[in-house]
N, C-alpha and C positions, 0 to 999 in steps of 0.2 A: 511114627514110621514115615520116612520121606519117600518120594516117588522119583526114580531116575527119569530124567527127561522133562521134569517139571521146571518152573521158572527158577527155582533155587537149586534143583538137582542136576546141574550141568556136569558134563564130564570133568571140567576143571575143578569144580567144587568137590566132587567125590574124590578125585585124586589128591587134592589139598588136604581133605579130611583124613585120607588114608596115610599120607606122609606125616601129618601132624601126630597121629596116634603112634606111629613108629618112633618118632623123635621123642614124644612125651614119655614113652616107656624106656628111654635110654637111661643109663646109670647117672649121667650128669643132671638130667632134669629131675629124676626121682630124688637125688641127693639134695637138690635145690628145694624141693617140696619139704623134706625133713627139716632143712635149715629154716625155712619160712614158718613151719609149724612151731619150732622152738622159739622163734622170735615172737610169733603171735601169743604164745603161752605166757610171755612176760608182760603182756598188756593187762591193765586192771580189768578191762572188759571181759577177759578170758575167765575171770573168776565167776562170772554168771553161769548158772547151770546150762542154759540154752546155748550160750556161746561155746562152752566146752564141747557140747555135742556136735557142733557144726564146724569146729575149728579146722580139722584136717580137710574136710570137704571144701572149705573156703580156700585153703592153700592149693588144693588140687585144681579147683576151678581157675584160680589165678594162673597156675602153671599151664593148663590147657589153653587159656586165652593167649598167653605170651608165646607159647609154642605155635599156635595157629598164626599168630601175628607175624612171626619171623618167616614162616612158610609162605604166607600171603604177600610179604613185602618184597616183591620182585618187580620193580618198575620197568625192566626190560621186557617182561612178559605179562604186562598188566592185565588183571582180570578183576571183576567185581565179585568178591568172595564173601560169603556169609559166615560171620563169627560172633562171639559174645552172645551165646544163646543157650537155651535149655538142651537137655539130652535129646538126641535124635539118631536115626539110623537110615542107612541106605542098604537095604537087603540085609546081609550078614555083617555089615560094617556098622558097629555101634559106637557112637561118639558121645562121650560124657559131657557134662555141663561145662561151659566156658563163661567165667564171670570176671569182672574187673572192678567197677566202682559203683556207679549209680544206674545200672542197666535197667531199662524200662521193658517190662514183659510185653507191652503192646507195640514195641518197635522191632522191626527186622533190621539188624545192623549189617551193612556190608562195607568193606573197605576197598579202595582202589589206590594202589601204590603209584606215586608220581615222582619222576625225576624232573626237577624244574627246568633242566636244560633240554628236555624233550617235548614233543607235541603229541597230543592225544585227541581222539574223537570218541565220545561216549554215545553209543546209539541206544536209545530207549524205546520201549513199546509198552503202552498202557494196555493191560488186559483187564477189561471191566468185570466186576466193579473195581475201580481204582482205590488205592489207599486214601484215607482221609487227608493225609499229608505226606509229601516226600520232599526231603531236602538233601542237598549235597554240599558239604562244608569242607573247605580245604584247610588242612593243618600242616604247619611246617615242623612241628615237633610233637613227640608223644609224651604224655605225662609220665614222669618217673624214669624215662629212658636214661637221663643224666642223673647220677646219684646226688649231684649238688644242686639240682633244680629246686627252686622254691615252690612250695605247695600253693596252687591257685584254686579259686572256686570253680573255674572252668578253663578248658584249653583255649589258647588264643586262636581266633578265627582269621584266616587270611583270604577270605572270599567265600561266597555262598550263592547257590542258585536254588530256586524252589519250583516244583512242578507247576504250581498254580500261576507262575509268571512266565512259563516257557510256552512258545508256540508249538502246539501239538497238532499234527495232521489228522485228517478225518479217520485214517486207519490206525490212529493211536501212536504213531511214531514221532520221535523228536531226536534232536542231537544237542550235545553239550560239547564245546571245544575247551581244551586246556592247553595253554602255552604261555610264554612270557610276554605276549603282546597285551597292551592295556585293554580294559573292559570296554571303555568308550560307549557306555550305555547298553551294551549287549546283555540281555537277561539270561542268555544261555552260554556264558563264557566265564571261565575261571582263569585269572592271571597267576601263573606260577613264578617262583623266584629261581632263576637259572643257577644260583649258588647253592640251592638246597636240593640234594639228590635223593633224600629219603623222606619226602613229604607224603601225605596221603589224603585222600578224600573220604570222609565218613558219610555214608549214605544211610539215611533213616527213612524207612517206610513205616508210617504209623497207621495201625489198623484199629478201627473202632468196632468193626464187625468181622470177626475171624471166619464166620460161616460164609461170607460173600466176597470180601475184599481180597485183592491179590497184591503182592509186591510187584513193582514195575520190572519188566524184563530188561536186562542191561547187557550190552556187549561193549568191550573196550578195544580200540585199535590204537597202537602206537604208530604214528605216521612219520616221525623223524626224530633225530636225536643223536647223541654220542654213540660210538660203537657198542654193540650189545656184549655184555660180560658173560662169562661161563656160568652155568647153573651151579649154585653153591651146594656143597656136599652135606649129607646128613650130619656129619661130625661138626662142621662149622655151624650149622643151624642149632644143634643141640647145645653147643657152648654158648651161643647167643641167647637161646631160650632160657637156659639156666641163669645167666646173668640178669636178664630182664625179670625173671620170676622173683629174684631177690630184690632188685631195685624197685620195681613197680609195686611189689607187695609191701615194702616198707613205706613207699610214697603214699 
């Protein structure tokens, strides 16, 4: 049970979860789940009794993750949004499991969409006790988004910053800048590629003691860039989520 107004329970997060559920329940995404289930059933691993029990749940978790991903992927209105996680709720809004590949149950995963031609400032605040580790890694492509993409052991990293290397003020605040300018030794800067308009930063807060440690509070500001595009419709997002469910599921 989540708490509205908490570090993760921001208004933007709750609205993204609400929209994700609406799109997840669309005919297109539900049809993509059925297709992925049929594809999973052809895999030899599906003959194992335990695999058969969880096969549909796996397809549904993949679809939820991909649907949340397309809702969150708006670099014109960039936010740090929490996804790829276990079931949770905000009041009467119940969000099912979102799973992709090698999700770590001790990580809180958030993504920040980035247009490489724009500039951003990420404002952070450590609320003690801090996570045992926090990293922000810039990726220029998403695994499986291109159906012709070769399988890799991990996604290519295009830059990273780590909380333990960032200057944090006495009040727990810090900033990370993101734009196309070179890093030049800055430990709190990520250099984006202006030719890549759908990059993202994967934020990992790793907790070793869930009774004490907190995720880092994050706020993202887009400070310059190309003209802002219109908000995409539910129908557009449903079509994209359905395609990614199939592509990433097979990947």
